[in-house]
Structure formats: C-alpha cells, structure tokens
C-alpha positions in Angstrom: 0.0 0.0 0.0 2.8 2.4 0.8 4.5 1.5 -2.5 1.3 2.3 -4.4 1.0 5.6 -2.5 4.5 6.6 -3.5 4.2 5.6 -7.2 0.5 6.3 -8.0 -1.1 8.1 -5.2 -4.7 7.8 -4.2 -5.9 6.6 -7.7 -3.7 3.5 -7.6 -4.7 2.7 -4.0 -8.4 3.0 -4.8 -7.9 0.8 -7.9 -6.2 -1.9 -5.9 -8.9 -1.8 -3.3 -11.6 -2.0 -5.9 -10.0 -5.0 -7.5 -9.7 -6.8 -4.2 -13.3 -6.0 -3.4 -14.5 -6.9 -6.9 -16.6 -3.8 -6.6 -16.3 -0.1 -6.1 -13.9 2.1 -4.1 -14.0 5.8 -3.5 -13.4 8.8 -1.3 -16.4 10.8 -0.2 -16.9 13.9 1.9 -19.2 13.9 4.9 -22.2 15.0 2.9 -21.9 12.0 0.5 -20.3 13.8 -2.5 -18.0 11.5 -4.3 -14.6 13.1 -4.6 -12.8 10.3 -6.3 -13.8 6.8 -7.3 -12.7 3.6 -9.1 -14.8 0.6 -10.2 -12.9 -2.7 -10.1 -15.7 -4.8 -11.7 -16.9 -3.8 -15.1 -20.1 -5.7 -14.5 -20.8 -3.7 -11.3 -23.3 -0.8 -11.7 -21.1 2.0 -10.5 -23.8 4.6 -10.1 -25.8 2.3 -7.7 -22.6 1.7 -5.7 -21.9 5.4 -5.5 -25.4 6.0 -4.3 -25.2 3.4 -1.6 -21.8 4.8 -0.5 -23.1 8.3 -0.4 -26.0 7.2 1.8 -23.7 5.4 4.2 -21.4 8.4 4.3 -24.2 10.7 5.4 -25.3 8.2 8.1 -21.7 7.9 9.3 -21.4 11.6 9.6 -24.7 12.0 11.4 -23.7 9.3 14.0 -20.1 10.6 14.3 -19.1 6.9 14.1 -15.5 5.6 13.8 -16.6 3.2 11.1 -19.8 2.2 9.4 -21.3 -0.6 7.4 -24.5 -0.6 5.3 -25.9 -3.8 3.9 -28.4 -4.6 1.2 -29.5 -7.9 -0.1 -26.8 -8.0 -2.8 -23.9 -6.0 -1.4 -22.3 -4.2 1.5 -20.8 -0.7 1.9 -17.9 -0.4 4.3 -16.7 3.0 5.4 -13.7 4.3 7.4 -12.9 7.9 8.0 -9.5 9.1 6.8 -7.1 10.7 9.4 -8.4 14.1 10.5 -6.2 16.8 9.0 -7.0 20.2 7.5 -6.7 18.6 4.0 -8.8 15.4 4.7 -11.3 16.7 7.2 -14.5 14.8 6.8 -13.3 12.6 4.0 -14.1 8.9 4.2 -12.9 5.8 2.4 -15.8 3.7 1.1 -15.8 0.2 -0.4 -18.9 -1.4 -1.9 -18.5 -5.1 -2.6 -21.0 -7.9 -3.6 -21.8 -10.5 -1.1 -20.1 -12.6 0.2 -17.3 -10.3 0.9 -13.8 -11.4 0.0 -11.8 -12.7 3.0 -9.5 -10.2 4.7 -11.2 -7.2 3.0 -11.8 -5.2 6.2 -8.2 -5.7 7.3 -6.9 -4.6 4.0 -9.2 -1.6 4.1 -7.9 -0.6 7.6 -4.3 -1.0 6.4 -5.0 1.3 3.4 -6.4 4.2 5.5 -3.1 5.6 6.6 -1.2 5.7 3.2 -4.5 6.8 1.5 -4.9 9.7 4.0 -1.3 10.8 3.4 -1.7 10.6 -0.4 -5.0 12.4 -0.3 -3.6 15.2 1.9 -0.6 15.8 -0.3 -2.8 15.8 -3.4 -5.2 18.3 -1.7 -2.3 20.6 -1.1 -1.2 20.3 -4.7 -4.7 21.0 -5.9 -4.9 24.1 -3.8 -1.5 25.3 -5.0 -2.6 24.8 -8.6 -5.8 26.8 -7.9 -3.7 29.6 -6.4 -1.4 29.6 -9.4 -4.3 29.6 -11.8 -5.9 32.5 -9.9 -2.7 34.5 -10.0 -2.2 33.7 -13.7 -5.8 34.8 -14.5 -5.2 38.0 -12.5 -2.1 38.8 -14.4 -3.9 38.0 -17.7 -6.7 40.4 -16.6 -4.2 43.2 -15.9 -2.6 42.7 -19.3 -6.0 42.9 -20.9 -6.8 46.1 -19.1 -3.4 47.6 -20.2 -4.0 46.5 -23.8 -7.4 48.2 -23.8 -6.2 51.4 -22.2 -7.9 51.0 -18.8 -4.8 52.1 -16.9 -6.4 53.0 -13.5 -8.3 49.7 -13.2 -5.1 47.8 -14.2 -3.2 49.5 -11.3 -6.0 48.6 -8.9 -6.0 44.9 -9.9 -2.2 44.8 -10.0 -2.0 46.1 -6.5 -2.9 42.7 -5.1 0.0 41.1 -7.2 3.7 41.5 -7.4 5.7 43.4 -8.6 4.3 46.9 -9.0 3.6 47.8 -12.7 6.6 49.6 -14.0 6.5 52.8 -16.2 8.1 53.2 -18.7 8.3 49.7 -20.0 9.6 47.4 -22.7 7.6 44.3 -23.7 9.2 41.0 -24.5 7.4 38.1 -26.2 9.1 34.8 -25.5 8.2 31.8 -27.7 8.9 28.5 -26.0 8.9 24.9 -27.1 5.9 22.8 -26.1 5.5 22.3 -22.4 8.4 24.6 -21.4 6.4 27.7 -20.6 6.3 27.3 -16.8 10.0 26.5 -16.7 10.8 29.6 -18.9 8.7 31.7 -16.6 10.8 30.6 -13.6 14.0 31.4 -15.6 12.6 34.9 -16.4 11.7 35.5 -12.8 15.3 34.5 -11.6 17.0 36.5 -14.3 15.0 39.7 -13.7 15.2 39.5 -10.0 11.5 39.5 -9.7 11.1 42.9 -11.2 9.4 41.7 -14.4 5.7 41.2 -15.0 5.3 37.8 -16.5 2.0 36.8 -18.2 1.2 33.6 -19.9 -0.3 34.6 -23.2 -4.0 33.8 -23.4 -3.9 33.5 -27.2 -0.7 31.6 -28.0 -0.1 28.6 -25.8 3.7 28.8 -26.4 4.1 32.5 -25.6 5.1 34.4 -22.5 4.6 38.2 -22.4 7.1 40.1 -20.2 6.5 43.7 -19.1 10.0 44.8 -18.2 11.0 48.0 -16.4 12.8 50.5 -18.7 14.5 52.7 -16.1 17.5 55.1 -16.6 20.0 52.2 -16.7 18.1 50.4 -19.4 21.1 50.4 -21.7 23.5 49.0 -19.1 24.3 45.4 -18.8 22.0 43.7 -16.2 18.6 42.3 -15.7 17.1 45.8 -15.7 17.3 46.0 -19.5 14.6 44.5 -21.6 17.3 43.9 -24.2 19.6 42.1 -21.9 16.8 40.1 -20.3 15.7 38.9 -23.7 19.3 37.9 -24.6 19.7 36.1 -21.2 16.5 34.1 -21.7 17.4 33.2 -25.3 20.9 32.1 -24.1 19.7 30.1 -21.1 16.8 28.2 -22.7 17.3 26.1 -25.8 14.8 26.6 -28.6 13.5 29.8 -27.0 12.9 32.8 -29.3 12.6 36.4 -28.0 11.3 39.6 -29.5 11.7 42.9 -27.7 9.9 46.2 -28.2 11.1 49.8 -27.9 10.8 51.7 -24.7 7.2 53.0 -24.2 5.0 54.5 -21.6 2.7 52.1 -19.7 -0.4 53.3 -21.5 1.2 52.3 -24.8 1.6 48.6 -23.8 -0.6 47.5 -26.7 1.8 49.2 -29.2 4.8 47.7 -27.5 3.3 44.2 -27.6 2.8 44.5 -31.4 6.4 45.7 -31.8 7.6 42.7 -29.7 5.5 40.3 -31.8 7.0 41.7 -35.0 10.5 41.4 -33.6 9.7 37.8 -32.7 9.0 37.0 -36.3 12.5 38.3 -37.2 14.2 36.5 -34.3 13.0 33.1 -35.5 15.4 33.5 -38.4 18.5 34.7 -36.4 21.2 32.5 -34.9 20.9 34.2 -31.6 17.1 33.8 -31.5 16.7 37.3 -30.3 15.6 40.6 -32.0 14.6 44.0 -31.1 12.1 46.2 -32.9 13.7 48.9 -34.9 12.7 52.4 -34.0 10.2 53.8 -36.5 7.2 56.1 -36.0 3.8 54.5 -36.6 1.1 55.9 -38.8 -0.9 57.0 -35.8 1.9 59.4 -34.7 2.5 61.0 -38.2 -1.2 61.3 -39.0 -1.3 64.7 -37.2 -4.3 66.7 -36.1 -6.2 66.0 -39.3 -5.9 62.3 -38.7 -7.1 62.7 -35.2 -10.2 64.5 -36.4 -10.8 61.9 -39.1 -10.5 59.1 -36.4 -13.0 60.9 -34.2 -15.5 61.2 -37.0 -15.1 57.6 -38.2 -15.5 56.1 -34.7 -18.2 58.6 -33.5 -21.1 56.2 -34.1 -19.3 53.4 -32.2 -18.2 55.6 -29.3 -21.8 57.1 -29.0 -23.5 53.7 -29.1 -25.9 53.0 -26.2 -27.0 49.3 -25.7 -30.7 48.6 -25.9 -30.6 46.2 -22.9 -28.4 46.2 -19.9 -26.8 42.8 -20.8 -25.8 44.0 -24.3 -22.2 45.3 -24.9 -21.7 49.0 -24.7 -19.4 51.2 -26.7 -16.3 50.5 -24.6 -16.8 46.7 -24.8 -17.4 46.9 -28.6 -14.3 49.0 -29.1 -12.2 46.5 -27.1 -13.8 43.6 -29.1 -12.9 45.0 -32.5 -9.4 46.0 -31.3 -8.8 42.5 -30.1 -10.1 41.0 -33.3 -7.9 43.3 -35.4 -4.9 42.2 -33.4 -5.6 38.5 -33.0 -8.2 37.6 -35.7 -10.2 34.5 -34.6 -8.0 34.1 -31.5 -9.8 37.1 -30.0 -12.3 34.6 -28.5 -9.4 33.3 -26.3 -8.2 36.8 -25.6 -11.7 38.1 -24.6 -13.0 34.7 -23.2 -16.1 34.9 -25.3 -17.8 32.4 -27.7 -17.1 32.7 -31.4 -20.8 33.5 -32.1 -20.6 36.3 -29.6 -17.6 37.7 -31.4 -19.3 37.4 -34.8 -22.4 39.2 -33.5 -20.4 42.0 -32.0 -18.3 42.5 -35.1 -21.5 42.6 -37.2 -22.9 45.3 -35.0 -19.6 47.3 -35.2 -19.7 47.1 -39.0 -23.2 48.3 -39.0 -22.5 51.2 -36.7 -19.4 52.3 -38.7 -21.0 51.6 -42.1 -18.0 49.4 -43.1 -17.4 45.9 -44.3 -15.0 44.4 -41.8 -14.3 41.4 -44.1 -12.3 43.8 -46.3 -8.7 44.5 -45.5 -9.1 48.2 -46.5 -11.9 48.7 -44.0 -10.0 46.8 -41.3 -7.0 49.0 -41.9 -9.1 52.1 -41.5 -10.6 51.0 -38.2 -7.2 49.8 -36.9 -5.6 53.2 -37.8 -8.5 55.1 -36.2 -8.3 53.1 -33.0 -4.5 53.6 -32.8 -4.9 57.3 -33.3 -7.5 57.5 -30.6 -5.1 55.7 -28.3 -2.3 58.2 -29.0 -2.6 60.9 -26.4 0.0 63.2 -28.0 -2.2 64.1 -30.9 -4.0 67.5 -30.8 -7.5 67.6 -32.2 -8.1 71.4 -32.1 -7.7 73.8 -35.0 -9.6 74.4 -38.3 -10.2 71.5 -40.6 -12.0 71.1 -43.9 -14.6 68.4 -44.5 -12.2 66.2 -46.4 -9.7 66.3 -43.5 -12.3 65.2 -41.1 -14.1 62.6 -43.2 -11.7 61.2 -45.9 -9.0 58.7 -45.2 -7.3 59.5 -48.5 -6.8 63.1 -47.3 -5.1 61.8 -44.2 -2.8 59.4 -46.2 -1.9 62.3 -48.6 -0.4 64.4 -45.8 3.4 64.9 -46.1 4.2 63.1 -42.8 2.2 60.0 -43.8 3.8 60.1 -47.3 7.3 60.0 -45.8 6.3 57.2 -43.5 4.9 55.2 -46.4 8.0 55.6 -48.5 10.1 54.5 -45.5 7.9 51.4 -45.0 8.1 50.3 -48.6 11.8 51.2 -49.3 13.0 47.8 -48.2 10.8 46.1 -50.7 13.1 47.2 -53.5 15.9 45.1 -51.9 13.6 42.1 -51.3 13.5 41.1 -55.0 11.3 41.9 -58.0 8.4 39.8 -56.9 8.2 41.2 -53.4 5.8 44.2 -54.1 3.7 42.2 -56.5 3.3 39.4 -53.9 2.3 41.7 -51.1 -0.1 43.8 -53.3 -1.8 40.6 -54.6 -2.0 39.2 -51.0 -3.7 42.4 -49.8 -6.0 42.6 -52.8 -7.1 39.0 -52.1 -8.0 40.1 -48.5 -4.9 38.4 -47.0 -6.1 35.0 -48.0 -3.5 32.5 -49.2 -5.6 30.4 -51.6 -6.8 33.2 -53.9 -3.4 34.8 -53.6 -1.7 31.7 -54.9 -4.2 31.3 -57.7 -3.7 34.9 -58.9 0.1 34.6 -58.7 0.0 31.2 -60.5 1.8 29.3 -57.8 0.9 26.8 -55.1 -0.4 27.7 -51.6 2.8 26.5 -50.0 4.8 28.6 -52.5 2.8 31.7 -51.6 3.3 31.0 -47.9 7.1 30.6 -48.4 7.2 34.0 -50.3 5.4 35.7 -47.4 7.6 34.1 -44.8 10.7 35.3 -46.6 9.2 38.8 -46.8 8.6 38.7 -43.0 12.4 38.4 -42.6 13.0 41.2 -45.1 10.4 43.6 -43.6 11.2 42.6 -40.0 7.4 42.3 -39.5 4.9 39.5 -38.9 2.6 38.9 -41.9 1.0 35.5 -41.6 0.5 35.4 -37.8 -1.5 38.0 -35.9 -0.7 40.7 -34.9 0.1 41.2 -38.6 1.6 44.2 -40.5 -1.0 43.8 -43.2 -2.8 47.0 -42.1 0.3 49.2 -42.1 1.3 47.7 -45.5 -2.2 48.5 -47.0 -2.0 52.0 -45.7 1.5 52.5 -47.1 0.6 51.2 -50.5 -2.5 53.4 -50.6 -0.5 56.4 -49.6 2.1 55.7 -52.3 -0.6 55.2 -54.9 -2.2 58.5 -54.0 1.1 60.3 -54.4 1.6 58.6 -57.8 
C-alpha cells in the first residue's frame, strides 16, 4: 500500500482496493459527495454503488461513528474515516462489494487508510497550489487585458494585489517556448529579472510568454534591468527559445509595445541568436497629425456614442475592445476576450453596421485599426480648423506629407527584397490576405505563396501570416504611395 501511495497516489490505492473487493472504491466527503472513485468490476453498476456509499457516508457523519457498514440484499458498503487533517477533514474511504465479501477485505481496508490519507492530503495541497497559481495567472492576464485596452487606472487597482508593481516606462518582450516549457521559462525569467518583471502567460498563443520589463534610466546598461539584456539572457539560457523585444514606451502604450515585440519575434526566428529588437520607426498614428485625429474621431463617433438597448448588451467600450482584439488577434480574439465565437461574430457585425464598413475587407479593417490607434495616442491634438475632407476622408489623411514620408520608408526595403516582393504583397492584400486566392492569382501553389510571405517577413522585420500582422500598415503604405503617384 505504501509503495502504491508513492508511485501512483490515491488513484492507484483505490484501484487496488476496488480490484480486491471486486466492486467499487471511492473517497467521499461527509455529505456523501464522491470526490474520487474507481470501479474494479466492469459488470458492477457504479452509479448504484456510489449512491449506496453516499447514503452510508451521510449516516456515518450523522452518527459521528468511527466506522460504518450498510448492507443490502446483494452488497455491503464499508466506510472508514481518513485521518483528521485540514486537508482530509470529513473525507471517508468507502468500499462497496458484492456478497459474500472477500476474505480479509476489512483488514486490507484498515491497512490502506493511513497511506491513503497521506496521499489524499498531499494531493489536496497540490490542488490548492494549482488553484492559487491559476488565480494569479488569470489575475495577471486580466491586468494585461486592461493595459491592452487602455484602462490604466483599473489595471493598477487589480495589479495592487499582485507583485511586482507595474513599471513605467516599460519594454515588452514576447518569448516563444517549445511545447511544455512555458512554466520553466517563466521561472527562468523570474530569476534573471530578480522578480522585477511582470510575467503573463499569453491567453492567445499557448507557447508564448509576455514580459513587461521596467525600462529605467539604466536600461542600456548590462544587467537584468534592461529588456534587451533580459531577452538575450533568456534566449541564451533556454534552448529553442525565441525572444522579440519592443522599444521603450510609456505604460499606456503597452498594446503598441506588444505588437512591436511580436513583429520582432518574427524576425528573431530566423536569427542564430534567437533574439531581435524592434527597430525604431514612427507608426502611422503618430504621423497622422491633427487632421488624422479629427478623421478618427469622425469615423469612430457612431461606435463611441453607441448605447445598448438592454443592460446585458455590450456598450461602446466593450465593442471597441472587441474590435481592437479582433484586429490584433483575428479569430484568436475569442481566447483573448474569453467569449464564444458566435458572440464575437455578433459584436463585429454590430460594429460594422455602426461604422458603415465591411469588416471582411482589409481596406476597412486597416481604416478602423488606424483610427483606434490614433484614438489611443494621447500626444495628438484635435483642435484647430479642418476642412470636410480632413475630417471625413482617409485619403486626405494618407496624402499628408508626414504620412507620405512614413509610407516611403515602410516600402523602401521592398526594392531590396526582390522583383516579386511588391507584387506578392499587393496581390495578397488585394485578395483580403487569403493564401488560396493569392496563390491562384500569382499562378503558384499555396505552400509557395506561404514561403514567399515568410521570406518577406524576414526582409520587412514584421509579422505577416500570424497575428498581430503588419497587413494594415502595408495596406496604408501602398494606398499612400498610390495617392502620391
């Protein structure tokens, strides 16, 4: 019995007892709820045995007895309380066996109580530890979600119960691990950073860890304080681990930093050191200017002013968070938001109706994505005169000199990526970022189209095929260049 307790714990002990009884063995609480059970006789009706054991457990508890037996015409239920500890309080061992009972069954049952109680107690502690770990993980995931949706004050309130304190400014690292390594890599990150890094298990990608790293005045020095050196240390300590690191940003811009780190991760996969840092470059939201801010306000006004008909329907803030998550993670938004796919589809349909856009088109997706990013950029000023085109027309925003310069900078590298690079990207975007129609229009196979786009990811230092994707920035850049031409 002690050997079984060491090697298999309570399931193996119960299985052995059920086999010897040629019946049913289980652990129940004082109210008769079955906590764990094993049937050792496939011909035995387990639900009837469980019902008899539950009835006997309630009678044992009511009588405060040290043992209990309940007989029927066909079988007997034998019960012994497990040792009284905080982890096993009220739990009883129950055997239900057909008559006549096997010889020595009661002695065997008594011998099993002590190792079973020890196993059950240790397993109870482990279950409680896992529940605490899960609760902390979900809490960190909730804080990340609040940061990604711009709800900074609530994020600080929730983070107050966890450690460490949310840093500001920050860098974001995305660490991609091999299967089953995420918990081990999280421990390595904690040790390397000295406990100063916020570590979140990505709710979307099962192999990803998201690190929110303090970016203090010594960020360029060697040491765990630097997001860059932390990423290098993790990549060096863990085999098959790939790390992408963002630029330094303020805490409200965590969503932008995450996308930067994700794009850097796409580059790092092709580097020997398995580590890359996002190159400094202004995003379209920063160069859109005041005219872009007014355009974004006008485009999103119906969404921001939406009032739900019923109290249980999503409001404007929830709809905005939903479409932002969908634009970033596509169908994985269901995992990010913890909602059903039908709920996601219904919300996106409502958003499309409110904005008067077809969210199945990359062009409209790019417009909403840009507008949301502009709204999330606090540095933009919305005051000042503006004509109707500046407030209502995306082409007017893309024709501004700052956006034109940004577009040229984005596409300049395509000239060095080969003669087919621009044609492949334009075709892919024209086919709504779908591989099959892209391959058909280019006259190549689907794997061939995928390989071309994968090579372009390395050239552009941006993620294309996995979300968050650079498809929206590329569409905006191509549109701006076409307007200039």
